[in-house]
C-alpha positions in Angstrom: -27.5 -77.6 -59.6 -24.4 -75.4 -59.9 -24.8 -71.7 -60.1 -24.3 -70.2 -63.6 -21.3 -68.0 -63.9 -21.7 -64.7 -65.6 -18.8 -63.2 -67.5 -18.2 -59.6 -66.7 -16.5 -57.3 -64.2 -16.2 -58.4 -60.6 -18.8 -57.3 -58.1 -17.9 -54.5 -55.7 -19.1 -54.2 -52.1 -21.1 -51.1 -51.4 -21.1 -49.2 -48.1 -24.0 -51.3 -46.7 -22.2 -54.6 -47.4 -24.3 -55.6 -50.5 -22.7 -56.6 -53.7 -22.8 -54.1 -56.5 -21.6 -54.9 -60.0 -19.5 -52.4 -61.7 -20.8 -50.9 -64.9 -19.8 -52.8 -68.0 -16.6 -51.4 -69.6 -15.8 -49.1 -66.7 -12.9 -51.3 -65.6 -11.5 -51.6 -69.0 -11.8 -47.9 -69.6 -10.0 -47.1 -66.4 -7.2 -49.5 -67.3 -6.9 -47.9 -70.8 -6.7 -44.5 -69.1 -4.0 -45.7 -66.7 -2.2 -47.2 -69.7 -2.4 -43.9 -71.5 -1.1 -42.0 -68.5 2.0 -44.1 -68.3 4.8 -42.7 -70.4 5.9 -44.8 -73.3 9.4 -46.2 -73.3 10.3 -44.6 -76.6 9.1 -41.1 -75.7 11.6 -40.5 -72.9 13.8 -38.1 -75.1 15.9 -40.9 -76.6 18.0 -39.5 -79.5 17.7 -35.8 -78.4 21.0 -34.2 -77.3 20.6 -32.0 -74.3 21.6 -28.4 -75.0 24.4 -27.2 -72.8 24.1 -23.7 -71.3 26.5 -21.1 -72.8 29.8 -20.6 -71.0 30.1 -17.3 -69.1 32.4 -14.7 -70.6 36.0 -15.0 -69.5 37.1 -12.3 -67.1 39.8 -10.3 -68.8 42.0 -8.4 -66.2 42.4 -4.7 -66.8 45.8 -3.2 -66.6 45.8 -0.4 -64.1 47.2 2.9 -65.3 49.4 5.3 -63.3 46.6 6.8 -61.3 44.9 3.5 -60.6 48.2 1.9 -59.6 48.9 4.9 -57.3 45.4 4.6 -55.7 46.1 0.9 -55.0 49.5 1.8 -53.5 48.0 4.4 -51.3 45.4 2.0 -50.1 48.1 -0.6 -49.4 50.1 1.9 -47.4 47.2 3.1 -45.4 46.2 -0.5 -44.7 49.7 -1.4 -43.5 49.9 1.7 -41.3 46.4 0.9 -39.8 47.4 -2.8 -39.1 50.7 -1.7 -37.6 49.0 0.7 -35.2 46.4 -2.0 -34.4 49.2 -4.6 -33.8 51.0 -2.4 -31.4 50.1 -3.6 -27.9 50.5 -0.2 -26.3 48.0 1.4 -28.6 45.5 -1.5 -28.3 45.9 -1.7 -24.5 45.4 2.0 -24.2 41.9 1.6 -25.6 41.0 -1.1 -23.0 43.0 -0.3 -19.9 40.8 -2.3 -17.5 40.8 -5.5 -19.6 44.6 -5.1 -20.3 45.3 -4.9 -16.5 43.0 -7.9 -15.6 43.0 -10.2 -18.5 46.1 -9.4 -20.7 46.3 -12.8 -22.3 42.7 -12.7 -23.4 43.0 -9.2 -24.8 46.2 -10.2 -26.7 44.3 -13.1 -28.3 41.4 -10.7 -29.3 44.0 -8.3 -30.7 45.6 -11.0 -32.7 42.2 -12.2 -34.1 41.3 -8.7 -35.1 44.6 -8.0 -36.9 44.4 -11.4 -38.7 40.8 -10.9 -39.6 41.4 -7.4 -41.0 44.4 -8.6 -42.9 42.5 -11.5 -44.4 39.5 -9.3 -45.2 41.4 -6.3 -46.7 44.8 -7.4 -47.9 45.3 -8.6 -51.5 47.5 -11.6 -52.0 49.4 -11.7 -55.2 50.5 -15.3 -54.9 48.3 -17.8 -56.7 45.5 -18.3 -56.1 45.0 -14.6 -56.1 42.3 -13.5 -53.6 40.1 -10.6 -54.4 39.3 -8.7 -51.2 36.9 -6.0 -50.2 38.8 -3.1 -51.7 39.1 -4.8 -55.1 35.4 -5.7 -55.0 34.6 -2.0 -54.6 37.0 -1.1 -57.5 35.3 -3.6 -59.7 31.7 -2.6 -58.7 32.5 1.1 -59.3 34.5 0.5 -62.4 37.3 2.7 -60.9 40.2 1.3 -62.9 38.5 1.8 -66.3 37.4 5.3 -65.5 40.8 6.3 -64.2 42.4 4.9 -67.4 39.9 7.0 -69.4 41.0 10.0 -67.4 44.6 9.2 -68.3 43.6 9.1 -72.0 41.8 12.4 -71.7 44.8 14.0 -70.1 47.2 12.6 -72.6 45.0 13.8 -75.4 44.8 17.3 -73.9 48.6 17.4 -73.5 49.1 16.4 -77.1 46.7 19.1 -78.3 48.5 21.7 -76.2 51.8 20.7 -77.7 50.4 20.7 -81.2 48.8 24.1 -80.8 50.8 26.9 -82.5 52.5 29.4 -80.3 50.7 32.3 -82.3 47.3 31.1 -81.2 45.3 33.4 -79.0 45.1 32.1 -75.5 41.6 31.9 -74.1 40.8 34.5 -71.4 40.3 32.9 -68.0 36.7 33.1 -66.7 37.6 35.3 -63.7 39.1 37.9 -66.0 36.1 38.2 -68.4 34.3 41.6 -68.4 30.9 41.9 -66.8 28.9 42.2 -70.0 30.3 38.9 -71.3 29.5 37.1 -68.1 26.0 38.7 -67.9 25.4 37.7 -71.6 26.6 34.1 -70.9 24.1 33.8 -67.9 21.2 35.4 -69.8 21.6 33.8 -73.1 20.0 30.5 -72.1 16.9 32.3 -70.8 16.6 34.7 -73.7 17.3 32.2 -76.4 13.6 31.1 -76.6 12.3 34.6 -76.6 14.8 35.6 -79.4 13.7 32.7 -81.5 10.0 33.8 -81.1 10.9 37.4 -81.9 12.9 36.3 -85.0 9.8 34.3 -86.2 7.6 37.3 -85.7 10.1 39.6 -87.4 10.2 37.2 -90.5 6.4 37.1 -90.6 6.3 41.0 -90.5 8.9 41.3 -93.1 7.0 38.9 -95.5 3.8 40.9 -95.0 5.6 44.2 -95.6 7.0 42.8 -98.8 3.5 41.9 -100.0 2.3 45.3 -99.1 5.2 46.9 -100.9 4.4 44.9 -104.0 0.7 46.1 -103.8 1.8 49.8 -103.4 4.1 49.5 -106.3 1.3 48.1 -108.4 -1.0 51.0 -107.4 1.8 53.5 -108.3 2.1 51.9 -111.7 -1.7 52.2 -112.2 -1.7 55.9 -111.2 1.2 56.7 -113.6 -0.7 54.9 -116.4 -3.8 57.0 -115.7 -1.8 60.2 -115.6 -0.2 59.3 -118.9 -3.6 58.7 -120.5 -4.9 62.0 -119.0 -1.9 63.9 -120.3 -2.5 62.4 -123.8 -6.2 63.5 -123.6 -5.1 67.0 -122.6 -2.6 67.1 -125.5 -5.4 66.1 -127.9 -7.6 69.0 -126.6 -4.8 71.5 -127.0 -4.2 70.3 -130.5 -7.9 70.6 -131.3 -7.9 74.2 -129.9 -4.9 75.2 -132.0 -6.5 73.7 -135.1 -9.8 75.5 -134.5 -8.2 78.8 -133.6 -7.8 80.0 -137.2 -11.4 79.3 -138.3 -13.1 80.2 -135.0 -14.1 83.7 -136.2 -15.4 82.5 -139.4 -17.5 79.8 -137.8 -18.8 82.3 -135.3 -20.0 84.7 -138.1 -21.7 81.8 -140.0 -23.5 80.9 -136.8 -24.7 84.5 -136.3 -25.9 84.7 -139.9 -27.7 81.5 -139.5 -29.4 82.8 -136.4 -30.3 86.2 -138.1 -31.7 84.6 -141.2 -34.0 82.2 -139.3 -37.6 83.5 -139.6 
């Protein structure tokens, strides 16, 4: 009788050689997971335009002013002078007399290589393509040409101001001709400025307090004058009463005596 076949996942061999059937649905789930991990054909970025990086800023050559041009000329002259000294066999052989006497050909080759290397490293070739050498790299890194051009602008501005200044204007006194008190004040002013500000603040506070006290004293003076005026008015009243009673004082005195005598 044939064995009955059972639908389901295939059996797996365990470590001891016995057949072990996989859990139902595990193979299907693994296949679905592998299918989900695989990228879909339509999600590979179709239809999206790649963004190109921005182009670097174009280098604009800076025109060298008189001082920058003179600096470059001096450098070129010094370099040519140095190369001419190095290219002279007598000068080079004097530095290595033993090698020059025993291996002159080798030393001449070394001399030629040194001169060519320095010329390639330091000289600036104006013919295209223009090669930027070490000196120009230093000028660019230090921004020498721009700074020298700014110096040119400052000097031109100062010259124009000097020409525009009127001849009647008072010329400033040179620092070495200033009197000692002026120089001493110039040196001490930065140190004394904070103390001066503090003293000015205290002075303003004292002045405001003095103003309040002065107002209070003026008020007291006004009160005293008012009291004196009232006292003077009372004294005037007493004097007027004395003058009014002076004429009848004797009569009143007699009536008073009679009243005292007639009293039992």
